[in-house]
N, C-alpha and C positions, 0 to 999 in steps of 0.2 A: 642484501639485494642482488649481489652480483655472483655470477657463476664464471670462473675464470678457467679456460681449459683451451684445448686445441681448436682450431677450425676445423670443421666438419671435413674430412678427406675424401670429398666428392670431388669430381672433375670440374664442374662449373665453379669450384670455390678455389681451385688451386691458383687462378689468376689474382683472385682476391687476396688470397693469403700473401703473395706476393707484393701486392700493393701496399698492404698493412705493413709488411715488414720494412718497406722503404719509409714508412712515416714513423718508425721507432727509432730513437737515437742509438748510436751504436754503444754497445755495453749496457743498455739500460734494460730494466726488466721488461720482458716481453709478456703482455696481457691480452690474450685474445679472449673475446666472449663468446660463450656457446650459443649456436642458434636455439639450445633448448631453454634459454633464459626466459622465464617469463616475464610478463609486464608487471606482474604483481607477485607476491610470494605467499605461501603456503602457510607459513608460520607468522605472517603479518597482516596488517590490516588495511592494504589499499583495497578499493572495493569495486564490485561489479555493480551495474545498475539493475534493480529490482523494481516492479509495481505492484501495487496490491490490487486486488480485485478492482476493476474499474468501476463499477457501478456505483459504490458509495464512495468511493475515492479514487483518485489516481494520485498517489502520493509523491511519486518521484522518488521513492524510498531507496537507500544506496544500501547494497548488500556487501560486506567484506569478501573481497576474492581472494585470488591466488598470488601469494607473495613468497617467493622461495629464495631466502637469503643464503642457503648453502653455497659454497663455493669452491671451486679446485684449482687450485694453482699451478701453473706451469712454468716452471724457471729455466732459463737458459742454461745450457751447460758452459759453465765460466767460473773462474776461481772463487767468486765472493760467495759461493753456496754456505761454505764454513760460516762466514760472517753472519749470513742471514738466518742460520740454525735456530737461534733463539727466538727470534721474530717469528719464524715460519711456526714454531711451536706453539707460541702464544696465540697467533691467530687461529691455526688449524684447530687447536682445543677449545678456542673461543666459539667457532663456528659449530662445532659439535653440540657444545653446551647449548647454543642458541636453538640448534634444530630439536634438541630435547626439551625445549621451553624451560630451561634453567636459566633464566635470564640474569638473576643477580650473580651467579658463578660465571655465566659468559661474560658479563661486564668486566669483571676482575681480570680476567685473562686478556679480553679485549685492549684494556687500558695499560696492561704490562706490554701488549704489543704494539700499542701506540707510542709508549716510552722509547721503545727500541727503534720504532721508524723514524722518530724525532731525530735521531741521532744520524740518519742517513742525509739530512738536509731539507730544507723547507720546500724544495720543488722535485723531491725525489718521487718517483712513481710509486715504489712501496707506502710512502706515507699516505699518497692519494688512495692506494688500495684499502690500507688500514682505517682512514678515515670512513669510506664508504661501507666497510664491514661495521664498524661502530655504528654508522648512521642507522644501517639496516636493522641493527638490534634494537636501537632505540626506537625506530619506527615499528618494529614488530611489538614492541611493550607499550606503545600508544604515547611515547614520550616525544610528541611532535616537535617541540621547540628546539630540543637538543638534537634531534634528528636532523632539522633544516640547517641548523649552524653547522654540523659536519659535512652535510651534504654539498654545501655552499663551498665551504672551503676546500673539499676534494676537488670541486668542479674548477675552481680557480687556479689548482694546479695544472689540470687537464687543459685549461685555457690558454696556458702559456707555450703549449706546445702545439704542433702544427695538428691540423684536424685529424682526428684518428676516432675509431669507433667505441673507444672507451670513453672520449668527451661525449658522443652522443648518447651513450648508456646513461652516464652521469646526469646529463640534461634531462633524459626522460624519466629517470629514478627520482629527481627533485621535483619533476612535474607531477608524478604520482603522489608524493607526499603534499604538494599543493591542492591536488584533487581532494586527497583526504580532509585537508583543512579547509576546504570549500573555496580556495582562491582561484576560481575558474579562469580569470583572465591570464594570470600567471601560467596555469597549465597549457594555455592555448599558445602562448608565447614560447614557453619552454619546448614544448612539443614540436613547434614548427622549426625550431632550431635544430632539435634532435633528428627529425625528419630530413631537412637539408643536408646535415653531414652524413647520416647514414645512407641516403640514397646516392649522395655524390660517390660515395665509397663502395657501396655493396647493394646495388638497387634492388635486388631480389632477396636480401637477408632477410631473417627473421626479425632482426631489430627495427628494420623499417615497418614491419608489421606492427610491432609493438607502440611505435609512435604513431602510425595512422589510429590504431585503436583508441590511444589517450585523447587523441584530436577527436575521434567519434564520440567516445563517451560526454566529451565537453558539448558537442553539438546536440547530443541526445538530452542533457539535461537543460539546454536551452531551447529545445524543442525545434532544432533546426533538423527535422528527421530525413530530409532527402540528403542532406550534406552527410549525414552521419551513415546512413545506409550506404552512400557511396564508397567511403572510407573503411566501414567494416567488410564491405565485399573485397575491396582491394587487400586489405590485410588477410583474409580468408585465403584468397587465392593465393598470395605469397607464401602462407603458412604451409598450404596443402601442396605447392609446387617444391618446396625447399626441404619439407621434413616427411612427405606422405600423407594421404587423405585420412590415416588411423592413427596420428600421432595426438598425444594429449593437448599439444598447443594448439592445435587445429579444434578440439574440444572447446577450448577456451574461446576461440572466435567464434563458434556456432552459438555458444550462449550469450555472447553479445548481440549477434544478429537475431537470435530468438527473442531476445526482450525488448529489441526495438520493434520487431514485427508485433509482438503482444500491445506495446504503446500505440500501435496503429491499428488495432482491432483486426490483424491479419492472423488469427488464432490457429488456425489449421497450419499455416506455414510454421508459426512459433513452436508448436507442439512437435512438427517433425525435426526441426533443427535441434530442439532440447532432447528429444529422443535419440536423435544420433549423437550428440555430443555424450549422453550418459553411455550409451552402447559402446563408444570408444573407451571410455574410462573404465567402464566394467571390464574389459578385456586386459587393463593394465593395472591392477589394484596397487594401492600406495602411491600411484603417481597423481600429481595435482589433486588431491583429495577435495581441497575446497572448492575446485572447479565441478567436481562431482556434487558437492553439496548444493553449488549454485545451480547446477542443472536440475536436481532433484527440486529444488525451491521454486525454478520456473514452472515445470511440471505440476506442483502442487498449485501453484497460482491460476494455471490454466483450469485444472480439476474444481477448485474452488469457483472460478468464474462462470463454469458450466453447471454448478449446482451438485458436483460429485463430492460432497463435503467428507464423507469418510475417507475416500481416496486421499484428498488434499491433507486431511489430518495426518494420514500415515506417512505420506511423503515429508511433509514439514517436520515430523517427528525423526524422521530418519536423516534429514538435513542437520536438524540440530544435534543428533549424536555425533555425527561426523565434526562439526564444527566444536563440539565440547571437547572431543578428544584431541582436536588440533590446536585449539586457542584458549581452551578453558572456559569455565562456567561464566565468568564475568565479562566476556568479550561482546562488543556491540551485535555481532553477528548472532548472538544467542538472544538477545534482546528483540532481534528483527524475527527470528524463528517463534519467540513466544508471542509476539504482536500479531503475527499472520495465524497462529494457531487460536489467539482469543478471537479474532474476526470468524473463524470457522464456528468455534464454540458459540459464538453470539447469534450466528444464522441458525444454528441447530436449536436455541432456546437454551442452551445450557449456562444460564447468565452467571452463575456463582463461580464456574470455572473460567468463564471468560474474563471476569473482573480480575480473579486471581492472577492470570497470566498477563493481563495488562498491566497490573501494578507490578509485577517482576519485571516486565520489559522496561517500564518507567525506572525503577530504582536502578538496574544495569546502565541504561542509556544516559541517565543524569551523571552518572559518575564519571563519563567519559566526554572530552570536550568533541566540539564539532559534529554533535549528533542531533542539531536542531531540529533538521526535518523529522526523522523519526520520533523524537519527542512530541512534535507538534501533530503529527498523525495519530500516535498513540492517545493524545489528549482528547482529539477530537472524536476517536473511536470509543473511546470510554464514556464521553458525553452520549455519543448514540446509544450506548448500552444503558445509561442512565435514564434516556429518553423511554426506551423500550420496557424498562421497569417502571417508569412513573416517578422517578426520583428527580423531579423538575428544578426544585431549588438548588440541586448540585450540579445542574448542567451549565448554567451560565457562567460560572467561576471557570470552569474548565475549557469553555470556548473563548473567554477572554485571554486566558493564558495563551492557549494554541495560538489565537490569531495575533497575539502580541510577539510571539516567537517568530511566525510564518511572515509576518510584514516586515519585521527587522531584517530576517535572513533572506528572504526570498523576493520580496517586492510584490507590489499590488496585484500583478496579473498572472501569479503562479497559479496552476490548477490547485494545490494544496490549500490556497486561500478560497478558492470556488467551493471546495468540499466543505472547508469549515464553515463558510457563508450558508451552504445547503443545510447543514445541522442547525444553524441558527435560525435560519427560516423556518425549519420544522418546529423547533421550540416555540417560535412566535405564533405559529399556526395552532399549536395545541393550546397555547395560553388565549388563542381567540383573537389575536392582533393581526388580522387578516392582511389589511393593507401593507403593514410593515412586512409581513412574511412574504408577499407578493413581490414586493419591492427588492428582497435579499435573493429570492430565487431568480429574479431577472439579472440581478448583479452576477450571481454564481453562473448563471445560464450563458451571459457574456463572455465571461473568463473562458468557460469550457470551450465554446464555440471557437474563440481566437487561438485556443491551444490545439484543439484536436480537430477543428473543421466541423462540418454542419451534421454528419452522420456517423458521428463515434457514440457507442453505447453510453458512455459517461454523459454526453449530451442528452441523449434519451431518457437517461434516468432523471435529470433535473427538469427536462420537459413534463415529465409524469409529476412532479412535485408541483411545478407551477400551475398545472393544469387544476390540480386541487384548489389551489389558492384562488385561482380564478373561478371556480365553480362555487367557492364558499363567498365570493363576493358578487355571486350572480350571474357569471359570464360563463352560461352554459355551452353556448356556441364556441367559444374560443377553447373552453375545458375539451370539448370533444375533439376539435380540431389539433390540439396539443396531444392528447391520448393518441389519436390515430397516428400521428405523425411519429410518437416515440415507438409505437408497436412496429410500424414499418422499418424504423431504423433497427430496432432490436431484431426482428426477424431477417433482416439483410445482411447483419454483420454476423450472426451466427445461427440463424435457422430457427425453427419453431421450438427448440428445447433450451433456449437461453432462460437463465433461472429467474430474470426480472420479468419475463413476459406474464407470467399468472397474475402479478401484481398489476400490470398494465391492463390486462384484459378485466379484473375485476374491477379496477377503477371506471374503465369505460363503461362497463355493465352499470354501475352505481349511477351514472349520469343518465343512462337510458331507463333505468328503475324511476329515477325522480321524474322524467317525462312520461312515465307510465308506456314504456316502449318494451312490454314485457316480453314479448317474443325475441326481441334482439338481446335482452339483457340475460335471460334465463340460460341460454348455451354458453355465453361467455363466462356466467358464473360457475357452470358445471365443470367446463373445461379448466378454469383456474383452479378449482377445487382438486379436481383429480389430478391436475399436474403438481400442486403443492404437496399433497398428500403422497406421492410417490418420490417426491424430492426430500420431503421433510420429515415424513411420518404422519400419524394420525392426530397427535397431541401437540403440535407446534402451534405457537401463539398466531402465526399466519395463516394457518389451516382455519384457527379461530374466527379470524377477520372475515375470511370469504364465506364460512359457514353462517356467521351473523347475517352478512349481505344476502346471501341466498335465502336464509330463513325470513328476512325483511320484504324480499319479493312475494314468497308464498304468503306472507301476512297482509300484504296490500291486495292479494288475488283472493283473500277469504279461504285459503286452503290450510285451515287452522293446525291440523294433525301434523303436516309437513313442516309447518313453520315451527311449532312448538318443539318438534325433535331436534331441529337443526339450532333454534335459539337455546335451548338448554344444553345442547353439546358445546355450543361455544361458551358458555357460562363456565360449564365444567372445565374446559381446558383451561380458560383465562385463570380461574381461580387457583388452579394447581400450579400453572407454569409461571403466573405473575403475582401472586397473593392476592389476599381478599379485598385490598385497600386501593387496588390499581384502577385507573380511569377508565381503562377498557372493561374492567368488571362491572362498573357502573352502566356502561354502554349497554352490555349484555342484561344487566339488570332492568333498565329502562325499557328495552324491547320485549323482553319476556312479560313485564307489567302491561305493556301495551296489548299484548296477545291476550292476557287474562281480561282486561279491560274490554276487547273485543267480544269476548266470549260471556260477558257480563259476570265474570268472577271477581267481583270488586274486592272481596276480603283477601283474596290472594295476591291481588294486583298491589293493594296499598302498601304492604311492608317491601315490597320491591322497589315502589318508587321512593318511599321513604330511605330506604338503604341506599339508593341511588344517589339521592340527594347530598347524603352524610358524605358519600365517599368524593363527590365532585367537589363539595365545599372545602374539603381538606386538601384534595390533590391538584384542583384546578383554580380555586378561589371563589369568593362570593359574587364575582361579577362575570362569569364567564357565560358566553351564548348557549353552551351545552346545557348549563345549569338552568338557563331559562326555558329551554324545551321541556325538561324534565319537570320544572315547576308547573309549566303550564299544561302538561298531560295530567299532573297530579291535580291541578286545579279542576280539570274536567270530571276527575273520579269523584272529588268532594261534590261537586256540583249533583252528579248522578246519585250520591247518596245522601241528599238533601241537606248538606252541610255549607249552606250558601255563604254565611260569614266567612270560614275558612277558606273556601274557594276563592272569594274576592281578594282576601288578603294575599293568598299564594299568586292570583294572577296578577295583582297589582305589583308584587315583587319582580315577577317575570318581565312585566313590561318595562319597570325601571330599569333592570338591566339591558334590556334592548334598547332603550332610549340611550344609553351611553355607547352602544355599538350601532348606530344608524345604518350602516350597510351590511350588518352582520347576518350570515346565515350560521346555523347550527354546523358543527364539524362533519355532522352526518346527514343534515338535511335543511331545506330552508325553513327558516323562523320567520313567520308573519304573525304579527299580534293580533290580527283579525282571525287568524286560524285558531289561536287558543280558546275561542269560545264555539269551535265547531267540533273538532275531531282531534284525537290525539296522533303525532307524528311518530314516526320509527327512526332511529338513527341508522344510517348507512356508513360504511366506511370506505 
């Protein structure tokens, strides 16, 4: 983790060099830490901060970052060099092997070097150097417990000497390990100590910036964004002043500040910072390659957030290739890339690809300690995938496991908890438990507001979901208020091109449709459909949802030809994308059956109703309000075809279902028992 070399021979550091020389005891090994030393190492696992697309979740996911354990030793010209030759040989060979990721061979050489260093005495600086080198090796190979023991032993040696930069770096290195282990209180304590020492010795040295970044990382994870930003900017200023604006270390600082800007929904600023970082690193190939991967990941997150999914997928793949070359195929960073790619595939409707990537990510991360945040997020996202596929019995076990991990590791008010609660609420809404869904959505929204404030896109996303629950419980006025508020937040945060805006427009239009405000509903549906088609293509399930809703509008207006074209298109997309037994397919069958009923095409409508009922009974259960809606419409058809006994039986079953859900509305439309004797209802989404 350390890099030992001469202090930079610039004029501002000459005085610092003299001060440091006074802190070293006579005849001892002089070890000066280069300002090129990163706060993390390329071949190792300490992490940079990374966010998943915020609308569905703000995971606080941690991506592994730069860790460069290679060191260059500078020895004073003194007679003991011959005695040190064997020790130097073992350590140098061990470092080279470590850089080549040949960890088992590196360990053998390092242990031989440690045996030689032990001969120099228990408080010799060479022993501390060796312990740090071996600790960096264990840190790189994710052997955190062994690394921590060695870091602490090395620190014990430095602490017996007067304050020196070596001690500050040892404190900061241990802090980074604690960060990787999730011991954030220790990170803050150790980094504060390191910062105090380095600032007292060399106030504008890059080592000061590294400790500032460590502290800022902790503030970011604890959502103290103002404090984090101040520290990141101080660190960046130091790095630019001491190393120049185009140095690779500056790129590292830019990435950190960019990711913080992303969390604060300052997306334009975030993208500019990431692009500057990537441009710097493209000019210096081979340097800080994991920082380059981090910058590419940040740009991918931004592209995914803006709905530029193909661009995002390409950037994630580029980052994954870099990390595989740097860290191997089983490193947690690879898991994070797979997880991010899976989310893009899910949004694009490539569900099989998404599931395979999620499962690969889980296999990798479950092998490595301290990856609970990523595991919990991946479980929640996999649950969302199963929701989209209609695999409802498989969803709840995933959510219970995710929530257990998150509550144990993160506490009850972490945004990851909010995201999982949001998914759970969505499941309850689909299952027809609307009151419980509303309660869970409100709980999730409260956490998001406390975390991100009132006007963050993540808040708008849950507002949208809560609005639907309110609508299902009869609260049209509150639903309209929430939908409008969500739209304002999304437009304000990123303009009219935000990828979630079409969903919010369509949902608001559905309320207007229920209220027969057709003139307000139609342009919103049309705008939402055009935007979704541009972003996702013609055959995405989200396109089918809006097509279905617009078809229902035309059905209500008696524009049967337009309605039929749209409803049939919705059915075709869903059957192909989701399979023939998905509850969304039942929805399209129901609405198409309702169209045929309105056209007196009873023979064509009846098998559609029958098939819809069979799918719903299997996918949603026998007591779902949506099933009552279809049973009621089927009863009307039976009445029209003079099968009154069958109609009475069907109608009685619908009433029985609704009696067990006294406040229930269909997930697409109000269900009123009295309406079942009058005219069939169409489902909206």
